[in-house]
N, C-alpha and C positions, 0 to 999 in steps of 0.2 A: 504494500500499499504506500503510495507516494502522493505528496501534496505540492502544488506549485500555485502560488497566488499570481495570476496573470496581470491583475491591476486591482487596486483597491483605493477608494476615496469617493468623494462626492461627485466626481466625474465618471464614475462607472466601476462596478465590482464584478469580478469574475475569477473563480479558482478552478483548477483542474485536479480532480482526484482520480489517480490512475491505479488500476489494479492489473497486475501482470502475473501470469502463471507459467510455469514450465511448459514448453511445447507450443506456446502462442508467440507469433511473430510481433504482434502489435498489442498494446494494452487496451483494456476497456476503460474508457474515460467517462466520468460523470462530471459535468459542469455545475458547480455550486454557484448559482446566480448567473445571469446573462445581461449584465449592465453595461458592457462595452458594445461597440458596433461589431457586426459580423467581420468586417474587414480587419479591424484591430485585433479581434480575438484570434482569427486565423493567423495573422502575422505573428502574434506572440506565441501561439501554440507552435508554430513552425520554428520559432527561435529556441524553443525548449525541447525540440525533438518530437512534437506531436503533429497530428493532422486533424482537421475537422471530422474527417471520416472515422476517427477513433472514438468519437463521442457516441454514446448509447443513450443518454438521458440527461435531464436537467433537474437539479434539486434546488427549489426556490426557498430562500429565507423569508422574503416578503416581496410585494409588488410595487414598491417605490421605483421610480424611473431609473435610479442609479443602480438598481439590482435586477431589473428585468425590463427589457425593451421589446416592444410589441413586434418589431421586425423579425424577432426570432421565431415567431409562430409559423411563419411560412417556411423557414428553414427546417424547423422541427417536422413539419408536415412532409417536406420533401425527403427527409432523411429517416422518417419513421422513429423519431426520438420520442420517448416518454417524458412528460412534464409532471414532476411530483410536487405537490404543494399541500398545505394544511387545509382542511375542510373549512376552517373559519375564514380563509381567504378566497372562498369560492366566488364571491361577487366581484372580487378584484380580478381573479383569473378569467372569469366570463367577460369582464370588460376588456381585458387584454386579448381575448380570442382563444384562450387555452382549450376550451371544450371543442374547438374545431379539430384538434389534433389528439393523438393518443395521450390521455392524461390519467393520473391515479392520484386523487386526493387521499390524505391520510388523516387520522384523528389522534386523540390522546389515549386510546385504549391499549396501546402497546407498540412495540417495535414493528418494523416492516423490513422485508428483505429487498435490498437495492439491487443486488446481483446474487448469483449462487455463492453462498458462503459470506456474504457481506450484509450485515444487519445494521439498521439505522434506528436510533432512539431519538424521537423529536422532543424538543422542550419549548413550550410556549413561553415567550418573554414579552415584557412591556416595551412598546415603541410607538409613539404617537397614538393615533386613534385605533389602528387595526392590528398592532402588535407584529412581532416578528417570530421566527423559529430558530432555535439553536439545535445543533445535532451532535449526538455521539455516534461515531461510526466504528464498527467492529469488524475486523477481517483478520483471519489467520492468527487469532490470539492477541492482536494489537488494537489499540484504541486511539481514535482521534476525537477531540472535543473542538467544535467550531461554533463560535457565537459572535455576531456583529450587530450593530444598531440596537443596542439595549440600553435603557436609561439607568438601570441598576442591575446588581447581581444578586438574584434571589437565592435562598438556601437550596432550592431544588436544583439549580444549575450546579452549585458547588457539589451537591450529592451526586449528580449525574456524571460530573467530571472527575470523580475520585478514581485514582489508579489509571490515568490516561498515560499514553506514551508521547503524544503530540498535542499541543494546545495551540489553537488559532483564536485569538481574542481581540476584540476592538480596543484601541487606545487612541481616541479621536482627537482630544484637544488639551492644550495647556490652559487652565483656568485664567491665568493672567493675561495670556495672549488673546483669549476670548473676550475678556472684559475690555481690553485695550483696542480691540478691532472696530472697524467702522460698521460692523453689522447692526442692524436695527435691534432695539431692545427685545421686541417680541421674539426674534429668532434666538437671541442669546438665552432668553428664558426657556424657549422650547428645548434647546439643546442641553441646557444644564438643569432642567427641572425634574429629572427622574424618570422621564419617559422618552428621552432624546438619545443621547449618546454618553459613553463612558469618557471621563477625563483620564489623563495619564496616571494620576494618583489612584483613582478608583480601579483602573485596570490593574495596576501593580498590586494593590491590596488583594484583589481577586487572584492574581497569579500566585501570589505568596501562599494564599489559603489552599489553592489547588495543588501547588507544589508540595506542601506539607503533607498532603494525603495521597501523593502520587510518587512513590519511591522510584519508579522507572521513567519519569518524565525526561524526555531527551531534547526536545526543541520546543521553543515558544515563538510563535509567529504573531506579530502584532498587526492588526488590520485597521483599515479606514482612517489613516492618519490625515488630519486636515492639513491642506497646503497653506491655508491662511492663518490658522490658529494652533499650529503645532510644528515641530521640527525633530528630526532625528537626534539633534544635540540635546533637546529638552528631555527626551525619553532616556537617552544614554546616561545623562547626568543623574536621573533618578535611580536607574539600575546600577550605577557605580557603587552604590552602598551594598549591593547584593551580588557579588561576583559569581556566586554559584548559579544565579539566574541569568546574569548578563552575558555569560559565555554560551548560553543556549538560544540567544535572541536572533530572530530574523525579522527585519522590518520590511513590511510591504511598501510598494510604491505605486503611485497613480500611473505612471508613464512606462513602466517596464515590469517584466516578471521578476519574482524572486528566484533564488536558486531552488532546486528541488530539495524537498525533505523526504527521505526515504525511511520507511520502517520495514525491517526484514520480518516478514510474517512467518510465525512458527510453522514449520512443517512443509512450506511450499517454495522456499528459496527465493522469495520476491524482494528485490531491492536491497537497500542497506540502511541501517539506522545511523543516526548521528549525522555528521557532515562538517561543514565549516562553521567558524564563529560568525559573529554579527555580520549580517548583510544589510547595508544601508542604501540599497537601491542601484547598485552598479549594474552594467549590462550583464544579462544572464547567459547569453548564448554560448560564449567560450567555456563557461563553467559546465554547462549542460553537455556539450559535445565531449568534453573530457570525461565526465562521469559516465556517459553512455558507453564510451569506449572501454572504460575500466570495468563497468559492471555488467555490460551486456543486457541491459534491462529490456530493450526491445530493438528490433531491427527495422531497416528500411526507412 
């Protein structure tokens, strides 16, 4: 199981979750959100060794325009992709045109199977009026926790993210930069009011709690960094007090993919755990080509 954040921020969010198994030339890819243009998504996938043809389905956190663009409906129809979303977002999915393609809403009754041997546990979270959904993904004995666009971190999320191997969590803004920004007061209140986004400090506190109950946590990917009200330097200065966490960091970027984060699944020889230290948005393609050559994750 491998994760690459193709882009994250208010300009568009999309991550690639790749599952590779022995005997398969290409990975099966699930896109978590489709908030980038098709052209940009294809370009960034190619930069990290993937193709749009590898995509099998889309897993939607919520239907804000920076997380799902309606243009993807036609592409999903052309490629026979499934679109997975929470049943509470049905009216938003309907507005976006999702019922026109193969779709599978889910609810809170329990986990669902994303692919053979890959199970997803959805976690409803507060965000604006309609909420969002976090995910715990399990495959091959490894666990990924993924949550973005949440105004607060509820106890249920902490419980669901216990004993994970990889954490992807929002770290949206620096409070001082937010207050000093020229943004209107109503927007600042929305973002900082408990149903908007997580600040760097709020995110760090959650990371510490999750790390304390996850002995095998290997990497921490920070999502949805604001370009106007945040910076890598602000985040790294906070984490400097916690070197055991800072060396696990990968910072997502609005304009380019992160490095791959690989988790070697128990029993099927998929990928590699661990990787390089802090990534602050450098170009990903040379890193990926080197890792593909070394690991033989997929061919072609």
